[in-house]
N, C-alpha and C positions, 0 to 999 in steps of 0.2 A: 862859672856864670855866677855873678852876684845874686844876693836875693833882691835888690832893687831890679836887677835886670828880668829876673823870673817874674817879678811883679808887674814890670812893665809888660812883658810879653803876653801874661796873663790877663792883663788890662785891654791890650790892643786885640786879643783874642774874644773877649766878652763884647767890646766895641764891635767887631766884625760879626759876631753873632747876633747882635741887636739890629744891625743893618740887614742881614739876612733875614732874619724873622719880620722886621718891618716891610722889606720887599715881598715875601711870600704871603703875609697876611693881605696885604694890599692887592695881590693878585689873585687871592682867592675871594676876597671880597666884592671885586670889581669896581672898588671904590679906591683908588691909588691916591689918597689924599696926604702924599708925602711932600715932605720939607726937608730941606738940607740943614743940618744941626751941626754946629762946631763943639766939639768937645774936648776938654783938655785932659791930657794925662794927670790923675791923681796920685801917682807915686812920688813921694817925697824923694827928692835926690835921684830923680829918674836920669838914668846914664845914657838913654837914648840919643844919638847925637845928632838926630834929624828933629823936625817939628814936634814939639809936644802938642800939637793940636790936629785932631783927626776930624775928617767931614763925615757923617754919618745921615743916611735918610732916616727921617725919624717918621713912623706912621701916624697919622691923625685921622681923626672923626670917625674912627670904628665905633667909639663908644657911644657918640651921639647917634649914628647910623642904626645901632642896636637899640638904642631908647627911642628913637621916633618910629622905628619898626614895631616895636612893643606897643606903643601908645595907638600907632594905626590899625595893627591887628585886633586890638581891644575895640576901637570904633567900629571896624568892620566885622565884628563878632566871629574872627576866624578860629577863635580858640576859647576854651573856658579855663585852662592852667597853662601858665608859662614855666617852661624850666629854663633857667639861666645859670650857664658855667662861666662864673667870672669873680674876681676880687676888686673888681674896678669900683670906687665910689663915685666915679662920674655918671654911672649908671642910676644912682640913688633917685634923682628926679623924676625920670623915667617911671620907675618902678612906683614911686608916690602918686604919679599922676593916674596911673592905672588903678592903683589900690583906692584912690579917692574918687574916681570917675565911675569905675567898674567894680564895686565891692562884691559882687558875685564871683568875680573872677580870682582865681589863686594864682600865687608865685612861689615858687620854689628854687632857692639859691643853692648852688654847689659851688663851693671854694676850692678850686685846686692850687695849691702851693706848698712848695718844700720848705718855706721860711713861715716859722711859726707867726712873726708879727705881721706878716702879708696875709696869712690864712685867717688873721682874726677878723678882717674885713667888718668891723662892728657896724658901722654905718648901712652897708649893703645888706648885712644880715638883718639887721632891723627893720628895713623897708620891706622884706620880704615875709609873707605868711609862715614860710618854713624854710630853715637854713640847714644844710647837710654838709658832710665833709665828704669830698670827692676823693676815693682810694686812689692813689696815684697809681697803682697797678692797672686800673681801668682807662687810665688816659692814653697810655701806648696803644691800647686795643680800640680806642676809639677816633684814633688819627687817619687821615687820607694815606692812601698808598704813597709811596715815594713819588709818584709821576701820576698825574691824572690829567684827562683832555681837557681842554680849555674852551670848548665847544665852538671854535674858529678855526679847528684843524691843526692848533698847536698843542703845547703841554704845559702845565704848572709843575713845576720840581720843588719838592721839600729839600730845604737846605741841610747839607751833608751833617752839621754839627746837631739837628734835631733828632733827638732818640724816640 
């Protein structure tokens, strides 16, 4: 197997992981705002004989739902301290709104990421009163079990590729 073939297979596995992750997140959130996205194989000189384009579901609106829920919780005085685990800068406007309108409420952001560039999350960290690193060893202990009831007689299953 050539290096290009290995790279293509790894890229395909990454796309499948993204699709499974989006599907699981949509199931969990109850807001399946998924769309189909066409993604082109990025391996230069890819020897794959088939199509170089793959269709994967892309999960949408989760960040908006989180931000709206935070603002709503602030207005309803449902909490005094928000704890957010994310590195997504799309949440900055929601955090900024809570801080601007509810100065007495505090926000702590934990950024989980193996990638040092993504872990920087400069805008998100700046939008919160406190920002901390999330030890990755704790992340595995904080996940749902492999299978959980969905409340309607079925189950939600974690993708096999999630560790």
